[in-house]
C-alpha positions in Angstrom: 0.0 0.0 0.0 1.4 3.4 -1.0 1.6 5.8 1.9 1.4 9.5 0.7 3.0 10.8 4.0 6.0 8.4 3.7 6.4 9.3 0.0 6.3 13.0 0.7 8.9 12.7 3.5 11.5 13.4 0.8 9.4 15.7 -1.3 12.2 18.0 -2.4 14.5 15.2 -3.4 11.8 13.3 -5.3 10.5 16.4 -7.1 13.7 17.4 -8.8 13.7 14.7 -11.5 10.1 15.6 -12.3 11.0 19.3 -13.0 14.1 18.3 -14.9 11.9 16.1 -17.1 9.0 18.5 -17.6 11.2 21.5 -18.5 12.2 19.6 -21.7 8.6 19.4 -22.9 8.1 22.3 -25.3 4.3 22.2 -25.7 3.0 25.7 -25.9 -0.8 25.5 -25.9 -1.8 21.8 -25.2 -5.4 20.9 -25.2 -5.1 18.1 -22.6 -2.2 17.4 -20.2 -2.2 14.0 -18.6 -0.3 12.9 -15.4 -0.2 9.1 -15.2 0.7 7.9 -11.7 0.0 11.3 -10.2 0.7 10.1 -6.7 -0.5 12.6 -4.0 -0.9 15.3 -6.6 1.6 17.8 -5.4 3.5 17.8 -8.7 0.3 17.5 -10.8 -0.6 21.0 -9.5 2.5 22.4 -11.2 1.3 21.0 -14.6 -1.9 22.9 -14.2 0.1 26.1 -13.3 2.3 25.8 -16.3 -0.6 25.1 -18.8 -3.6 26.7 -17.1 -5.8 26.6 -20.3 -5.4 22.8 -20.7 -7.7 20.1 -19.5 -5.8 18.4 -16.7 -6.2 14.6 -16.4 -4.7 12.8 -13.5 -4.8 9.1 -12.4 -3.0 6.6 -10.1 -3.4 2.9 -9.4 -3.3 3.5 -5.6 -6.6 4.4 -3.9 -4.6 6.2 -1.1 -2.7 8.3 -3.6 -5.9 9.2 -5.5 -7.5 10.2 -2.2 -4.5 12.4 -1.4 -4.6 14.0 -4.8 -8.3 14.7 -4.6 -7.7 16.4 -1.2 -5.6 18.8 -3.1 -8.5 19.6 -5.4 -7.3 17.5 -8.3 -10.0 15.4 -10.1 -7.8 12.3 -9.9 -9.1 8.9 -11.0 -8.2 5.3 -10.1 -6.7 3.9 -13.3 -4.2 1.1 -14.0 -1.7 2.7 -16.3 -1.7 -0.4 -18.5 -5.3 0.2 -19.3 -5.0 3.9 -20.1 -5.3 5.2 -23.7 -5.0 8.7 -24.9 -7.9 10.8 -26.1 -7.8 12.6 -29.4 -7.0 15.9 -27.7 -4.1 14.6 -25.5 -1.1 16.8 -26.3 1.1 16.1 -23.3 1.6 12.9 -21.3 3.8 12.8 -18.2 4.5 9.7 -16.2 7.0 10.2 -13.3 8.6 7.1 -11.7 5.8 4.8 -12.7 6.8 2.6 -15.6 9.4 0.6 -13.7 6.5 -1.1 -11.9 5.0 -2.2 -15.3 6.4 -5.3 -16.9 6.6 -4.9 -20.7 6.3 -1.2 -20.5 8.4 -0.5 -23.7 5.6 -2.1 -25.7 3.1 0.1 -23.8 4.9 3.4 -24.6 5.2 2.3 -28.2 1.4 1.9 -28.3 0.9 5.3 -26.7 3.2 6.9 -29.3 1.1 5.4 -32.1 -2.2 6.5 -30.6 -1.2 10.0 -29.5 -2.1 12.8 -32.0 0.6 14.3 -34.2 2.9 16.7 -32.4 2.0 15.3 -28.9 4.6 15.0 -26.2 5.4 11.9 -24.1 7.7 12.5 -21.1 8.7 9.9 -18.5 11.5 9.1 -16.1 12.3 5.8 -14.3 14.8 4.9 -11.7 18.1 3.5 -13.0 19.3 2.3 -9.6 18.2 -1.3 -9.5 21.8 -2.4 -9.1 22.5 0.1 -6.4 23.7 -1.1 -3.0 20.3 -0.3 -1.5 18.4 -2.5 -4.0 21.0 -5.2 -3.9 20.7 -5.3 -0.1 16.9 -5.6 -0.3 17.1 -8.4 -2.9 19.7 -10.2 -0.9 17.7 -10.1 2.3 14.5 -11.0 0.5 16.2 -14.0 -1.0 17.3 -15.5 2.3 15.6 -18.6 3.7 13.6 -16.7 6.2 12.0 -14.3 3.7 12.2 -16.0 0.2 8.8 -17.7 0.3 6.9 -14.9 1.8 8.4 -12.2 -0.5 8.4 -14.0 -3.8 5.0 -12.5 -4.6 6.4 -9.1 -4.1 8.7 -9.5 -7.2 11.8 -8.5 -5.3 14.1 -11.4 -6.1 14.9 -10.1 -9.6 15.8 -6.6 -10.6 13.1 -4.7 -12.4 13.6 -4.3 -16.1 14.2 -0.8 -17.4 16.0 0.2 -20.5 18.9 2.6 -20.8 18.3 5.9 -22.6 19.4 4.4 -26.0 17.0 1.5 -25.5 14.0 3.8 -25.0 15.2 6.1 -27.8 15.1 3.1 -30.2 11.6 2.1 -29.1 10.2 5.5 -29.8 12.2 6.5 -32.9 10.8 3.3 -34.4 7.4 4.9 -34.0 8.5 8.0 -35.8 9.1 10.1 -32.7 11.7 12.8 -32.2 13.5 11.7 -28.9 15.5 13.4 -26.3 16.8 10.8 -23.8 19.4 11.1 -21.1 20.4 9.9 -17.6 21.4 11.8 -14.5 22.8 10.6 -11.1 21.8 12.9 -8.3 23.8 12.9 -5.1 21.1 13.2 -2.4 22.2 14.5 1.0 20.0 12.7 3.6 20.0 13.3 7.4 18.5 11.7 10.4 18.7 8.1 11.7 18.7 5.4 9.0 17.8 7.9 6.3 18.3 5.4 3.4 16.0 3.0 5.1 13.4 5.7 5.4 13.9 6.7 1.7 13.4 3.1 0.3 10.4 2.6 2.7 8.5 5.1 0.6 9.3 3.4 -2.7 11.2 0.2 -3.2 9.9 -1.4 0.0 6.2 -0.8 -0.7 5.8 -4.3 -2.2 7.3 -5.8 0.9 4.9 -3.9 3.2 2.0 -5.1 1.1 2.7 -8.8 1.8 4.0 -8.7 5.4 2.1 -8.3 8.6 3.1 -5.6 11.1 5.4 -7.9 13.1 7.2 -9.3 10.0 7.5 -5.9 8.5 9.2 -4.5 11.5 11.6 -7.4 11.6 12.5 -7.1 7.9 13.2 -3.4 8.4 15.3 -4.1 11.4 17.4 -6.6 9.5 17.8 -4.3 6.5 18.8 -1.3 8.5 22.4 -2.4 9.3 23.0 -3.5 5.7 22.0 0.0 4.5 24.1 1.7 7.2 27.1 -0.3 6.0 26.5 0.5 2.3 25.8 4.2 3.0 27.9 5.3 6.0 27.0 8.4 7.9 29.6 11.2 7.4 31.3 13.1 10.2 28.9 16.0 9.7 25.9 13.7 10.2 24.9 13.6 6.5 24.4 10.4 4.5 25.0 10.6 0.7 22.7 8.6 -1.6 23.5 8.4 -5.3 20.2 8.5 -7.2 20.4 7.5 -10.9 17.4 8.4 -13.1 16.7 7.8 -16.8 14.7 10.4 -18.7 12.9 10.4 -22.0 11.0 13.1 -23.8 9.5 12.3 -27.2 7.4 14.2 -29.7 5.2 12.3 -32.1 5.5 12.9 -35.8 3.8 15.9 -37.2 
């Protein structure tokens, strides 16, 4: 279950890739702007501010996130991103840190590119850190005898499949799109006790929380904490540095 409060605990850190992505979208007067995987809606609001004359469409697959977005005044809907299809007036589609959860998503974005109107913009970013020490520690612990059987349904035993920028560029240029694709590794300065554990609790550990009861969840976190402290040691000034690799793609459909 997605917890909006936990997700927003690192709001500034998580928002930066969104703004770096959206600033590359050059749409001037879009008719409809869509935020797929809108989360708690805090970033969706900025799309409405940038394009105030556009119809704003927002959706998420989490009832908790949809409720949080609606509390911000956004008319968010509960939608599985795999089932979404663009309307004929959809000129901008943004999906921020969502597609890594969708097996086979390269085929999905190719379908969107074919169905979007000419000149529409498709912008997305996904984590590129599935081989980072944090994720390796999670997979290693999840694969131990104690946890393997219970956590297999969470899909944590294998890294999630995302492409590199060139891979996504190939998918979308094959559909006739003009593509801008790149990657960035942010170095996040975190503070507080076990900050990397708190960071992954809001994202990577969500599937773990979904399948464990409260007692087992607390035990899993307690076992993971020292692994993360070793991988990301606290510095003398109290900070913990977390490399945060992201893959970005902005594509415009053929005119």
